[in-house]
C-alpha positions in Angstrom: -1.3 10.7 16.7 -1.7 14.5 16.5 0.7 17.1 15.4 2.1 19.5 17.8 4.3 22.6 17.3 7.9 22.7 18.2 9.1 24.2 21.5 8.8 28.0 21.4 12.2 30.0 21.3 12.8 33.4 22.7 12.1 35.1 19.3 8.9 34.6 17.5 10.5 33.5 14.1 10.4 29.8 13.6 13.4 27.8 14.6 15.5 26.3 11.8 16.4 22.8 11.9 20.0 21.7 10.9 20.0 18.9 8.6 23.7 17.9 9.0 24.5 14.4 10.5 25.8 15.7 13.9 24.1 18.5 15.9 23.7 19.3 19.3 20.3 20.8 19.5 17.2 19.0 17.8 13.6 20.5 18.3 12.1 17.9 15.8 12.1 14.1 15.7 13.5 12.4 12.6 10.5 10.5 11.1 7.4 10.9 13.3 4.9 13.9 12.9 5.3 15.0 16.4 7.3 18.2 16.4 6.0 19.2 12.9 4.3 22.6 12.7 0.5 22.4 12.3 -0.3 22.9 8.8 -4.0 23.7 8.0 -5.7 24.0 4.6 -4.6 22.8 1.1 -2.9 19.6 0.3 -0.9 19.4 3.6 -3.9 19.7 5.7 -5.5 17.0 3.7 -2.6 14.6 4.2 -2.6 14.7 8.0 0.2 13.4 10.2 0.6 10.1 8.4 1.4 12.0 5.3 3.7 14.3 6.9 5.5 11.1 8.1 5.7 9.6 4.6 7.1 12.7 3.2 9.9 12.6 5.6 11.3 9.3 4.4 14.9 9.1 3.7 14.4 6.3 1.1 11.2 5.9 -0.8 9.5 2.5 -1.2 10.9 2.1 -4.7 14.4 2.8 -3.6 14.8 6.4 -4.6 16.8 8.8 -2.3 14.6 11.7 -1.0 17.8 13.7 0.2 18.1 17.2 -1.5 21.6 18.5 -1.9 21.9 22.2 -1.5 24.5 25.0 -1.2 27.1 23.0 -3.3 29.7 25.6 -4.5 30.9 24.7 -8.0 28.5 21.9 -8.7 28.4 22.6 -12.4 32.1 22.5 -12.7 32.2 19.1 -10.7 29.5 17.7 -12.9 31.7 18.9 -16.1 34.6 17.2 -14.9 32.8 13.9 -14.6 30.9 14.1 -17.9 30.5 10.3 -18.2 28.5 9.9 -15.0 26.6 13.2 -15.8 25.5 11.8 -19.0 24.7 8.3 -17.7 22.5 10.0 -14.9 20.9 12.4 -17.4 17.1 11.5 -18.1 16.3 10.2 -21.7 14.5 13.3 -22.8 17.4 15.4 -22.2 19.8 12.9 -23.6 18.0 12.8 -26.9 18.0 16.6 -26.9 21.7 16.9 -26.3 22.3 14.2 -29.0 20.4 16.0 -31.4 21.7 19.5 -30.6 25.3 18.3 -30.6 25.2 16.8 -34.0 23.2 19.8 -35.5 25.6 22.3 -33.7 28.7 20.7 -35.1 27.2 20.5 -38.7 26.4 24.2 -38.6 29.6 25.3 -36.9 32.1 23.5 -39.4 29.7 24.8 -42.2 30.5 28.2 -41.2 34.2 27.4 -41.1 33.9 26.0 -44.6 32.0 29.0 -45.7 34.9 31.2 -44.5 37.3 29.1 -46.6 35.3 29.6 -49.4 35.0 33.5 -48.7 38.7 33.9 -48.3 39.5 32.1 -51.4 36.9 33.8 -53.4 34.7 30.7 -54.4 31.4 32.3 -53.5 29.0 33.4 -56.2 29.0 37.1 -55.4 32.7 37.2 -56.5 31.9 35.9 -60.0 35.0 33.5 -60.3 36.3 33.0 -63.9 35.7 29.6 -65.8 39.2 28.4 -65.1 38.9 29.1 -61.1 39.6 26.1 -59.0 37.8 26.3 -55.6 38.8 24.7 -52.5 35.6 22.8 -52.4 33.7 22.0 -55.4 30.0 23.4 -55.5 30.3 25.2 -52.3 29.2 28.6 -53.3 26.7 29.6 -50.6 26.3 29.0 -46.9 23.8 26.4 -47.5 26.2 24.5 -49.8 28.7 24.9 -47.2 26.6 23.4 -44.5 25.5 20.3 -46.7 29.2 19.8 -47.4 29.7 19.7 -43.6 26.8 17.4 -43.1 28.1 15.1 -45.8 31.7 15.0 -44.7 30.8 14.3 -41.1 28.2 11.6 -41.9 30.3 10.1 -44.8 27.4 10.4 -47.2 29.3 11.7 -50.1 26.7 12.5 -52.9 29.5 12.9 -55.4 29.4 16.5 -56.6 30.7 18.3 -53.5 34.3 17.3 -52.9 37.4 18.9 -51.7 40.4 19.8 -54.1 44.2 20.0 -53.8 43.9 23.8 -54.0 43.9 24.9 -50.5 46.0 23.2 -47.7 43.8 24.9 -45.1 40.7 22.9 -46.3 42.6 19.6 -46.1 43.5 20.6 -42.5 40.0 21.6 -41.5 38.7 18.3 -43.0 41.0 16.4 -40.9 40.1 18.3 -37.7 36.3 17.9 -38.3 36.6 14.2 -38.7 38.6 13.6 -35.8 36.7 15.7 -33.4 33.3 14.3 -34.5 34.6 10.7 -34.3 35.7 11.2 -30.9 32.4 12.9 -30.2 30.3 10.0 -31.8 32.2 7.3 -29.7 31.4 9.2 -26.5 27.7 9.6 -27.1 27.2 6.2 -28.5 29.0 4.7 -25.4 26.9 6.7 -23.0 23.7 5.4 -24.9 24.9 1.7 -24.7 25.9 2.0 -21.0 22.7 3.8 -19.9 20.7 0.9 -21.7 23.1 -1.9 -20.2 22.7 -0.3 -16.5 21.2 -2.9 -14.3 18.6 -0.2 -12.8 15.8 -1.8 -14.7 16.8 -5.3 -13.6 16.4 -4.2 -10.0 12.7 -3.3 -10.7 11.9 -6.9 -11.2 13.2 -7.6 -7.7 10.1 -7.4 -5.5 10.1 -6.6 -1.6 7.1 -7.2 0.5 4.9 -4.0 1.4 5.2 -4.7 5.0 7.6 -6.3 7.3 6.3 -8.4 10.1 7.6 -9.3 13.6 6.8 -12.8 15.1 8.4 -15.9 16.5 10.7 -18.0 14.5 12.5 -20.9 15.9 11.6 -19.9 19.4 13.0 -16.3 19.0 11.3 -13.0 18.0 12.4 -12.0 14.5 11.7 -9.2 12.1 10.7 -10.7 8.6 10.8 -9.4 5.1 9.9 -11.1 1.8 12.0 -10.8 -1.4 11.4 -12.3 -4.7 13.0 -12.4 -8.2 10.3 -12.0 -10.8 12.6 -13.0 -13.6 13.7 -16.6 -14.6 17.4 -15.2 -15.1 19.1 -15.8 -11.7 20.8 -13.2 -9.4 24.0 -14.4 -8.3 25.7 -13.7 -4.8 22.4 -12.2 -3.0 23.2 -10.4 0.0 20.6 -8.6 2.1 21.5 -6.1 4.7 19.6 -3.6 6.6 20.4 0.1 8.1 18.5 1.5 11.0 18.3 5.3 10.7 17.3 6.9 14.1 18.3 9.9 16.2 20.8 8.9 18.9 22.6 10.6 21.6 26.3 10.1 22.1 28.3 10.1 25.4 29.3 13.4 24.6 25.8 14.8 24.5 25.7 15.2 20.8 22.6 14.3 19.0 23.2 12.4 15.8 20.5 12.7 13.3 20.2 9.7 10.7 22.6 7.5 12.8 23.0 4.2 11.0 23.0 0.9 12.7 23.6 -2.3 10.9 20.6 -4.7 10.9 21.7 -8.1 9.7 19.3 -10.5 7.8 19.6 -14.2 7.2 17.8 -16.9 5.5 16.9 -19.7 8.0 20.0 -20.2 9.9 22.5 -19.3 7.2 23.8 -15.8 6.2 25.6 -17.2 3.0 24.2 -16.1 -0.4 20.5 -17.6 -0.8 19.3 -19.1 -3.9 16.8 -16.7 -4.9 14.8 -18.9 -7.4 11.7 -18.8 -5.3 10.3 -15.8 -3.0 12.4 -16.1 0.2 11.7 -14.8 3.7 14.7 -13.0 5.4 15.0 -12.9 9.1 16.7 -10.5 11.6 16.8 -11.9 15.1 15.7 -9.4 17.8 18.1 -10.3 20.5 20.3 -8.2 23.0 22.5 -7.2 20.1 19.8 -6.0 17.8 19.3 -2.3 17.3 15.5 -2.9 17.4 15.5 -4.3 20.9 14.4 -1.0 22.7 11.6 -0.8 20.2 10.5 -4.4 20.3 10.8 -4.4 24.2 7.7 -2.3 24.4 5.6 -4.2 21.9 6.4 -2.4 18.8 4.5 0.6 19.7 4.9 2.8 16.5 2.3 5.3 17.7 4.7 6.5 20.4 7.0 9.2 18.8 9.8 8.4 21.0 9.8 4.7 19.8 8.8 5.2 16.2 11.6 7.8 15.5 13.4 5.5 12.9 13.3 4.1 9.4 14.6 0.8 8.5 16.4 0.6 5.1 16.6 -2.9 3.3 19.4 -3.2 0.6 19.9 -6.2 -1.5 23.1 -6.5 -3.6 23.5 -9.2 -6.4 25.2 -9.9 -9.7 23.0 -10.1 -12.8 23.7 -13.4 -14.3 23.4 -12.6 -18.3 25.4 -9.4 -18.0 27.7 -10.0 -14.8 26.7 -6.4 -13.6 26.2 -5.6 -10.1 22.6 -4.8 -9.3 21.4 -3.1 -6.0 17.7 -2.9 -4.8 16.6 -0.8 -1.8 13.4 -0.1 0.0 12.5 1.2 3.3 10.1 0.5 6.1 8.7 3.0 8.7 7.3 1.9 12.1 3.9 1.9 11.2 4.7 -0.4 8.2 6.3 -3.1 10.5 3.2 -5.4 11.8 3.7 -6.9 15.2 2.4 -10.4 15.7 1.9 -11.2 11.9 3.6 -13.7 9.6 3.7 -14.2 5.9 1.6 -17.0 4.4 3.5 -19.4 2.0 3.4 -18.4 -1.6 5.0 -21.5 -3.4 2.5 -24.4 -4.1 2.7 -27.6 -5.9 0.5 -27.7 -9.1 -1.2 -30.9 -10.0 1.2 -31.4 -12.9 4.2 -31.6 -10.3 5.5 -28.1 -11.0 6.3 -25.5 -8.2 4.2 -22.3 -8.5 5.0 -19.0 -7.0 1.6 -17.3 -6.5 2.3 -13.5 -6.1 -1.3 -12.8 -5.0 -0.2 -13.9 -1.6 3.1 -12.1 -1.7 2.0 -8.9 0.2 -0.4 -10.6 2.4 0.0 -11.3 6.0 -1.8 -13.3 8.6 -2.0 -13.4 12.4 0.3 -15.7 14.1 -1.2 -18.7 15.6 1.7 -19.7 18.0 2.3 -17.8 21.5 4.1 -14.8 20.7 7.0 -13.0 22.7 5.6 -9.6 23.7 8.5 -8.3 25.6 12.1 -8.6 25.4 14.5 -8.2 28.5 16.0 -5.0 29.1 19.6 -4.2 28.4 20.6 -4.8 32.1 18.6 -7.9 32.3 20.4 -11.1 31.6 17.4 -13.4 31.6 15.8 -15.1 28.8 12.8 -13.7 27.0 9.5 -13.9 28.6 6.8 -15.6 26.8 2.9 -15.6 27.2 2.0 -17.5 30.2 5.4 -17.6 31.9 3.7 -16.6 35.4 1.1 -19.5 35.0 1.1 -22.6 37.2 2.6 -26.0 36.2 -0.8 -27.2 35.5 -1.6 -24.5 32.9 1.7 -25.3 31.2 0.9 -28.9 31.0 -2.4 -28.0 29.3 -0.8 -25.9 26.8 1.7 -28.5 25.9 -1.2 -31.2 25.5 -3.1 -28.8 23.4 -0.1 -28.2 21.2 0.4 -31.9 20.7 -3.3 -32.3 19.9 -3.0 -29.7 17.2 0.0 -31.4 15.8 -1.7 -34.7 15.3 -4.5 -32.9 13.8 -2.2 -31.4 11.3 -0.6 -34.8 10.6 -3.9 -36.3 10.0 -4.8 -33.5 7.6 -1.6 -33.8 5.8 -2.2 -37.7 5.5 -5.8 -37.0 4.0 -4.3 -34.6 1.3 -1.7 -37.3 0.3 -4.4 -40.0 -0.1 -6.8 -37.7 -2.1 -6.7 -36.7 -5.5 -3.6 -34.4 -6.5 -4.4 -30.9 -5.4 -2.6 -27.8 -5.2 -0.4 -28.2 -2.0 0.9 -25.0 -0.4 4.7 -25.2 0.3 6.3 -22.7 2.9 9.8 -21.5 2.3 10.4 -21.3 6.2 
């Protein structure tokens, strides 16, 4: 697949592509490299078309958004209005910096106020107060002493020789104001630290998606399959796996919608209820006449064709973390060249000699060619007939030979299973399908 330049306009300047959801003129596809300007030299040239394709992901493989927000008026004011979320989304290094700067700043600010109180009352050393003079705060005669009294008051250290007296009502009011303000500030900062630590974001990192999706037959129907695993012993409750197909579509009004979202439902076996994710499971999406992947699958899943490969499949799993009851969401995405046509997942669950079930993650991301006849084409939208399988145009004798061959293979498999049961206890591979 080669890169090509976009259609030339009347002027010599390059065309600007609008990134809004709805637009009426698109000169570049959504995800494929066709339509991108040819870039030579440097890192871009080394990456090639596949690198350009991958850089245009809406969602990265680890679930992070690749959408950049620009030209938002008053963004800073919007973030300040929602300080709680702003502090939660802040990275740890900035959070520790603001934590330290806030405490040091309040200590110094109130230290200046205590210094002004001592200055107005004449408690400083340069005023040379008489021996019978009663200061507002004992032993606060310099700016350093005022800073230390502010620090001791705010942290409730109280070393014993710096204390407030009854001489100045203003000093008493200032002490109350400092303690109230700093207490509210400490509650807020401590709450954001605890909330950030307790967020289920890190729990989502222990949920693993397969690197590739595969398309093969399951129960006589072509299905798109992904594999999901929980790598902790603590369970995830109420698991729901959904998919979103992002592609460019054309409406009846002639509008081209970029990043149009279509639902891609997934299920485990024949049930769409919450699965029990105690072992790695394979989720299926049936490619039928209602599937948004029907047009792509009808031509054999050719991801090299830019018109067919102009999509991205987002997979989202939502669940509740059992120990904390917090809602956790895990995301990943698959480009057309990451969906393997005619492959299937090998089993990862085995039975050890001691009788325990073992999930071997060495097989988690591996795929294998399908051994059964695979549906290569689907019916067109106007065709109401069933899907056509390999060998449908063969004569009746060929069909009988195929059936006899399958029966023979089934008998051999049964004999192999019998030999395994009669032999010494070995590790037996168990499929979750």
